[in-house]
C-alpha positions as CSV (number, residue, x, y, z in Angstrom):
1,M,-27.3,10.3,-8.5
2,F,-27.6,9.6,-4.8
3,A,-29.4,12.0,-2.5
4,F,-28.2,12.7,1.1
5,E,-28.3,15.8,3.2
6,M,-25.2,16.1,5.4
7,D,-25.0,17.8,8.8
8,N,-22.0,20.2,8.5
9,N,-21.1,19.5,12.1
10,Y,-20.9,15.8,11.6
11,N,-17.4,14.3,11.2
12,A,-18.0,11.1,9.1
13,A,-14.4,10.3,8.7
14,A,-13.8,10.3,12.5
15,T,-16.9,8.1,12.9
16,V,-15.5,5.6,10.4
17,K,-12.1,5.6,12.1
18,S,-13.8,5.0,15.4
19,Y,-15.3,1.8,14.0
20,A,-11.8,0.2,14.0
21,A,-12.5,-1.2,17.4
22,K,-15.0,-3.6,15.7
23,G,-12.1,-5.4,14.2
24,I,-12.3,-7.3,10.9
25,H,-15.3,-9.1,9.3
26,A,-14.5,-12.1,7.2
27,G,-16.5,-12.0,4.0
28,T,-18.0,-9.4,1.7
29,A,-21.7,-9.5,2.6
30,V,-21.8,-6.4,4.7
31,T,-20.0,-4.2,2.2
32,R,-22.1,-5.6,-0.6
33,A,-25.3,-4.7,1.3
34,I,-24.0,-1.1,1.8
35,L,-23.2,-0.8,-1.9
36,D,-26.6,-2.1,-2.8
37,R,-28.3,0.4,-0.6
38,L,-26.2,3.1,-2.3
39,G,-27.5,2.1,-5.7
40,S,-24.6,-0.2,-6.7
41,P,-22.1,2.5,-7.6
42,D,-19.4,-0.1,-8.3
43,E,-21.3,-1.1,-11.5
44,K,-20.6,2.3,-13.0
45,L,-16.8,1.8,-12.8
46,K,-14.1,-0.1,-14.6
47,I,-12.4,-1.7,-11.6
48,I,-8.8,-2.7,-11.4
49,H,-8.5,-4.8,-8.2
50,I,-5.1,-5.4,-6.6
51,A,-4.2,-8.1,-4.0
52,G,-0.8,-9.4,-2.8
53,T,1.6,-9.2,0.2
54,N,4.1,-6.6,-1.0
55,G,4.0,-4.0,-3.7
56,K,0.2,-3.3,-3.8
57,G,0.5,0.4,-3.1
58,S,3.3,0.9,-5.6
59,T,1.5,-1.1,-8.3
60,A,-1.7,0.9,-7.6
61,Q,0.3,4.1,-8.1
62,F,1.8,2.8,-11.4
63,F,-1.7,1.9,-12.7
64,T,-3.1,5.3,-11.6
65,S,-0.3,7.2,-13.2
66,I,-0.7,5.3,-16.5
67,L,-4.4,5.9,-16.6
68,V,-4.2,9.6,-15.8
69,A,-1.5,10.0,-18.5
70,A,-4.0,8.3,-20.9
71,G,-6.6,10.9,-20.0
72,K,-8.8,8.4,-18.1
73,K,-10.5,9.9,-15.0
74,T,-9.4,7.6,-12.2
75,G,-10.2,7.0,-8.5
76,T,-7.6,5.2,-6.3
77,F,-8.2,3.7,-2.9
78,T,-5.1,2.4,-1.1
79,S,-4.5,1.4,2.5
80,P,-3.2,1.9,5.1
81,E,-2.7,5.6,5.3
82,V,0.9,6.8,4.9
83,Y,1.0,10.4,6.1
84,D,-2.6,11.3,6.6
85,F,-6.0,9.5,6.7
86,Y,-7.1,11.2,3.5
87,D,-4.1,10.2,1.4
88,Q,-5.7,6.8,0.9
89,F,-8.3,8.4,-1.4
90,M,-7.3,10.0,-4.7
91,L,-8.9,11.4,-7.9
92,D,-6.6,11.6,-10.9
93,N,-3.6,11.2,-8.6
94,V,-4.6,14.0,-6.3
95,I,-5.8,13.5,-2.7
96,I,-9.5,14.1,-2.5
97,P,-10.4,17.1,-0.3
98,P,-11.6,16.1,3.1
99,E,-15.0,17.8,2.7
100,T,-15.7,15.7,-0.4
101,V,-14.7,12.5,1.4
102,E,-16.9,13.5,4.3
103,K,-20.0,13.8,2.0
104,Y,-19.7,10.3,0.7
105,F,-18.7,8.7,3.9
106,A,-21.7,10.2,5.6
107,A,-23.9,8.6,2.9
108,A,-22.2,5.2,3.4
109,L,-22.6,5.4,7.2
110,K,-26.4,6.1,6.7
111,A,-26.6,3.2,4.3
112,A,-24.8,1.0,6.9
113,E,-27.3,1.5,9.6
114,G,-28.3,-1.8,11.3
115,L,-25.5,-3.8,9.5
116,D,-22.9,-3.6,12.3
117,A,-20.3,-2.6,9.7
118,T,-16.6,-2.1,10.4
119,G,-14.8,1.1,9.5
120,F,-13.0,-0.5,6.5
121,E,-16.3,-1.8,5.1
122,V,-17.9,1.7,5.4
123,Q,-15.0,3.5,3.9
124,T,-14.7,1.0,1.0
125,A,-18.4,1.5,0.1
126,G,-18.1,5.2,0.6
127,I,-15.1,5.8,-1.6
128,I,-16.5,3.6,-4.3
129,L,-19.6,5.8,-4.2
130,A,-17.3,8.9,-4.4
131,F,-15.5,7.5,-7.5
132,A,-18.8,6.8,-9.3
133,E,-20.5,10.1,-8.4
134,E,-17.4,12.2,-9.3
135,G,-17.5,10.7,-12.8
136,C,-14.5,8.3,-12.7
137,E,-14.2,5.8,-15.6
138,Y,-11.6,3.6,-13.7
139,A,-11.2,2.7,-10.0
140,V,-8.0,1.2,-8.7
141,L,-8.8,-0.7,-5.5
142,E,-6.1,-2.2,-3.2
143,C,-7.2,-5.0,-0.9
144,G,-6.9,-4.2,2.8
145,M,-5.9,-7.8,3.7
146,G,-6.1,-11.1,1.8
147,G,-8.5,-10.9,-1.1
148,L,-11.3,-13.5,-1.0
149,G,-13.0,-12.1,2.1
150,D,-11.7,-8.5,1.8
151,A,-14.3,-5.7,1.8
152,T,-13.0,-4.5,-1.6
153,N,-13.9,-7.8,-3.1
154,A,-17.6,-7.1,-2.6
155,V,-17.7,-5.4,-6.1
156,N,-19.9,-7.1,-8.6
157,D,-17.3,-7.0,-11.4
158,K,-13.9,-5.8,-12.4
159,V,-12.1,-5.4,-15.7
160,L,-8.7,-6.7,-14.3
161,S,-7.4,-8.5,-11.3
162,V,-3.8,-8.0,-10.3
163,I,-1.7,-10.0,-7.8
164,T,1.6,-8.6,-6.6
165,S,4.4,-10.4,-4.8
166,V,3.2,-13.0,-2.3
167,S,4.9,-14.0,1.0
168,L,3.8,-15.1,4.5
169,E,1.9,-12.4,6.4
170,H,-1.3,-12.1,8.5
171,T,-0.9,-15.9,9.0
172,S,-3.6,-15.9,11.8
173,Y,-6.1,-14.8,9.2
174,L,-4.8,-16.1,5.9
175,G,-3.0,-19.3,6.7
176,N,0.5,-20.6,7.4
177,S,1.7,-21.6,3.9
178,I,2.3,-19.8,0.6
179,E,-0.5,-22.0,-0.9
180,E,-3.0,-20.9,1.7
181,I,-2.0,-17.2,1.2
182,C,-2.4,-17.7,-2.6
183,R,-5.9,-19.1,-2.1
184,H,-7.0,-15.8,-0.4
185,K,-5.2,-13.6,-3.0
186,A,-6.7,-15.6,-5.9
187,G,-10.2,-14.9,-4.5
188,I,-10.2,-11.6,-6.3
189,I,-10.0,-13.2,-9.7
190,A,-13.3,-12.6,-11.5
191,K,-14.7,-15.3,-13.8
192,G,-14.0,-14.6,-17.4
193,R,-11.8,-11.6,-16.6
194,P,-8.0,-11.4,-17.0
195,V,-5.6,-11.6,-14.1
196,V,-2.0,-10.3,-14.2
197,V,0.6,-11.5,-11.6
198,N,3.9,-9.9,-10.6
199,A,6.8,-12.1,-11.8
200,H,8.7,-11.8,-8.5
201,Q,7.1,-14.8,-6.7
202,P,8.2,-17.9,-4.8
203,P,7.9,-21.1,-6.8
204,Q,4.7,-22.2,-5.0
205,A,2.9,-19.0,-5.9
206,R,3.9,-19.2,-9.6
207,Q,2.5,-22.8,-9.7
208,Y,-0.7,-21.8,-7.9
209,F,-1.4,-18.7,-10.1
210,G,-0.3,-20.4,-13.2
211,A,-2.9,-23.1,-12.7
212,A,-5.5,-20.3,-12.3
213,G,-4.7,-19.1,-15.8
214,A,-2.8,-16.0,-14.8
215,I,-0.7,-13.9,-17.1
216,F,2.8,-13.4,-15.5
217,A,4.6,-10.1,-16.1
218,D,7.8,-12.0,-17.1
219,G,10.5,-10.3,-19.0
220,V,12.0,-7.6,-16.7
221,E,15.7,-6.8,-17.2
222,Y,17.2,-4.6,-14.5
223,N,20.7,-3.8,-13.5
224,G,20.1,-1.1,-11.0
225,G,19.6,2.6,-11.5
226,K,16.6,4.4,-12.9
227,E,16.0,2.4,-16.1
228,F,14.7,-1.1,-16.8
229,S,13.5,-3.0,-19.8
230,Y,10.3,-5.0,-20.1
231,R,9.9,-7.3,-23.0
232,G,12.5,-5.4,-25.0
233,K,11.2,-1.9,-24.3
234,K,13.0,0.6,-22.1
235,Y,11.3,2.5,-19.3
236,E,12.4,5.2,-16.8
237,L,11.6,5.2,-13.1
238,T,11.2,7.8,-10.5
239,A,10.2,5.3,-7.9
240,E,13.0,4.0,-5.6
241,G,13.7,0.3,-4.9
242,C,15.1,-2.7,-6.5
243,L,11.6,-4.4,-6.8
244,Q,9.9,-1.4,-8.5
245,P,10.7,-2.6,-12.0
246,Y,8.6,-5.7,-11.3
247,N,5.7,-3.7,-9.9
248,A,5.9,-1.4,-12.9
249,A,6.0,-4.3,-15.3
250,T,2.8,-5.7,-13.7
251,A,1.1,-2.4,-14.5
252,I,2.6,-2.3,-18.0
253,E,1.2,-5.7,-18.7
254,G,-2.2,-4.8,-17.3
255,A,-2.3,-1.6,-19.3
256,A,-1.6,-3.5,-22.5
257,I,-4.6,-5.8,-21.7
258,L,-6.8,-2.7,-21.2
259,G,-5.6,-1.2,-24.5
260,I,-3.9,1.8,-23.0
261,D,-1.6,3.7,-25.4
262,G,2.1,2.9,-25.1
263,T,3.1,6.6,-24.8
264,A,0.8,7.0,-21.8
265,V,2.2,3.8,-20.3
266,Y,5.8,5.1,-20.6
267,E,4.9,8.5,-19.1
268,G,2.9,6.9,-16.4
269,I,5.7,4.7,-15.3
270,K,8.2,7.5,-15.4
271,N,6.0,9.9,-13.3
272,A,4.8,7.4,-10.6
273,S,6.2,8.2,-7.2
274,P,4.8,6.0,-4.4
275,R,4.6,7.6,-1.0
276,G,6.5,6.1,2.0
277,R,8.5,3.5,0.0
278,L,12.2,4.3,0.0
279,E,11.0,8.0,-0.2
280,R,14.0,10.3,0.1
281,F,14.3,13.9,1.5
282,R,17.2,16.3,2.0
283,A,17.4,18.4,5.2
284,C,20.1,19.6,7.6
285,G,22.8,18.5,5.2
286,R,21.6,14.8,5.5
287,E,19.6,12.4,3.4
288,Y,16.5,11.1,5.2
289,V,14.8,7.9,3.9
290,L,11.3,6.9,4.9
291,D,10.2,3.3,4.2
292,G,7.0,1.8,5.5
293,A,8.0,-1.9,4.7
294,H,6.7,-4.0,7.5
295,N,7.4,-7.7,6.7
296,P,10.7,-9.5,5.9
297,A,10.1,-9.8,2.2
298,A,9.3,-6.1,1.9
299,F,12.7,-5.2,3.4
300,G,14.6,-6.5,0.4
301,P,14.7,-3.0,-1.3
302,L,15.8,-1.3,1.9
303,K,18.5,-3.9,2.4
304,S,19.8,-3.3,-1.1
305,F,19.8,0.5,-0.5
306,L,21.7,0.1,2.8
307,T,24.2,-2.3,1.3
308,D,24.9,0.1,-1.5
309,T,25.2,3.2,0.7
310,A,28.8,3.8,1.8
311,E,27.9,6.8,4.1
312,T,27.4,6.5,7.8
313,K,23.9,5.4,8.5
314,T,21.4,5.6,11.4
315,I,18.2,3.6,11.5
316,I,15.1,4.7,13.4
317,F,13.0,1.6,13.8
318,G,9.5,0.8,15.1
319,C,7.4,-2.3,14.6
320,L,3.8,-3.4,15.3
321,S,3.2,-6.3,17.7
322,D,1.7,-8.6,15.0
323,K,4.8,-8.3,12.6
324,D,7.8,-10.7,12.4
325,I,10.3,-8.3,14.0
326,D,13.1,-10.9,14.0
327,G,12.6,-11.7,10.4
328,I,12.6,-8.0,9.5
329,L,15.7,-7.1,11.5
330,A,17.6,-10.2,10.3
331,N,17.3,-8.7,6.8
332,I,19.2,-5.5,7.7
333,A,21.4,-6.8,10.5
334,G,24.6,-4.9,10.8
335,L,23.9,-2.6,7.8
336,A,23.8,0.6,9.9
337,D,26.2,2.3,12.4
338,S,23.5,2.7,15.0
339,V,19.8,1.9,15.5
340,T,17.3,3.9,17.6
341,A,14.2,2.0,18.7
342,V,10.9,3.8,18.9
343,A,7.4,2.7,19.8
344,C,4.6,2.7,17.2
345,T,1.2,4.2,18.0
346,G,-2.2,2.4,18.0
347,P,-3.7,-0.7,19.5
348,R,-1.2,-3.1,17.8
349,A,1.8,-1.2,19.1
350,R,4.8,-3.1,20.4
351,T,6.4,-1.7,23.5
352,L,9.6,0.4,23.3
353,A,11.4,-2.1,25.6
354,E,10.4,-5.0,23.3
355,T,11.5,-3.2,20.2
356,K,14.8,-2.2,21.7
357,A,15.5,-5.7,23.0
358,A,14.9,-7.1,19.4
359,C,17.2,-4.5,17.9
360,E,20.0,-5.5,20.3
361,R,19.9,-9.0,18.9
362,Y,21.0,-7.7,15.5
363,F,22.9,-4.4,16.0
364,K,25.8,-3.4,18.3
365,C,24.9,0.2,18.9
366,V,21.2,0.5,20.0
367,R,19.5,3.4,21.6
368,A,15.8,4.1,22.5
369,A,13.8,7.3,22.1
370,D,10.4,8.3,23.5
371,S,9.3,9.6,20.0
372,V,10.3,9.6,16.4
373,S,11.0,13.3,16.7
374,A,13.3,12.8,19.7
375,A,15.1,10.0,17.7
376,L,15.6,12.4,14.8
377,D,16.8,15.1,17.1
378,G,19.6,12.8,18.3
379,A,20.3,11.0,15.0
380,E,23.9,11.0,13.7
381,G,25.4,10.0,10.3
382,E,25.0,11.2,6.8
383,T,21.9,9.0,6.0
384,V,19.0,8.5,8.4
385,V,16.5,5.8,7.7
386,V,13.1,5.7,9.4
387,C,11.5,2.3,8.8
388,G,9.5,-0.7,10.2
389,S,5.9,0.6,10.0
390,F,3.8,3.2,8.2
391,T,2.6,4.4,11.6
392,I,5.9,6.2,12.3
393,L,6.3,7.9,9.0
394,K,4.0,10.9,9.4
395,E,5.8,12.2,12.5
396,A,9.1,11.7,10.7
397,R,8.0,13.7,7.6
398,D,6.6,16.5,9.7
399,W,9.9,16.8,11.5
400,I,11.9,16.8,8.2
401,E,9.6,19.4,6.6
402,K,10.2,21.8,9.6
403,K,14.0,21.4,9.0
404,Q,13.9,22.0,5.3
């Protein structure tokens, strides 16, 4: 057990978040050094490591739900935050209390002294420490970006590597081709350990991962609705979106490799409900849909939803400056009666004027609002969709909850 006395007046999480200004470190050396100083807590865990462009969070949720249904104590670390900083850190599918996170982050910050660590490196080491000290058997870790040089890849071993759907994103860091992106994602594959790959892939990715000896989760049969079949067995879904059967099948295949009971797998898939991904709410006689998709490929499920929805629709849209805004909007062009542009928050925010101008290239009726709340106040139609970035979802959910 680690030993660390924490000052109750010290806000470790705030300190970790303040380190965001340090940017991104390529490589795993700093995180590994912190983990070593903490006594290598990763070596006490059976780690399931997930990389990919889209579907990582949903796949992590499916794995977590399956493991919890099987009675396996499980820690889960996903990023970015959806509604709150602490919702990235879960024990047995329940958000870890802030005071517990604080304790382990404080220990990680102390261990990081003199290493010039980034916030993500500290929180990665801190939450791995938390999982080990809280008695987890499994840890489900989602890569922050890429895979090969991601802080989460500093762990010494893993029982399973998982790669979700791959497409072009973060090209300034990961490369300008599918093959280059795949090289980074494949960096999480541990020697002598199995790797499962989502079947929903471009041909180049299938070829790349196939050559790496991956097991593809092929065999999904899906015709819409809440049921799908995988390799002849039927499953029920709570999760929304036309790509969720593929994410679920990836977890089903991984669970089979790990020897998880089939009943627990079925229940886990049925009970999994990813946050901020086609998440639906009722209020004020309307349906509100919150979707944090933020690249063109990720907008496929929302496009299908909008296409299949006959009701009048309003979109509230925000997008960060480093995202392909034209590629995103081209996916949903003309699929709503009106669009209201909003600005995201944070250092990578795109201006409201830029967002509105982009929306006008794809929609006829475009408005702008100074905030998500103001956009929701003025929204019309039977279905209101808030989308384009996770950074705008919290304000939207807070507004909806006040109206319910």
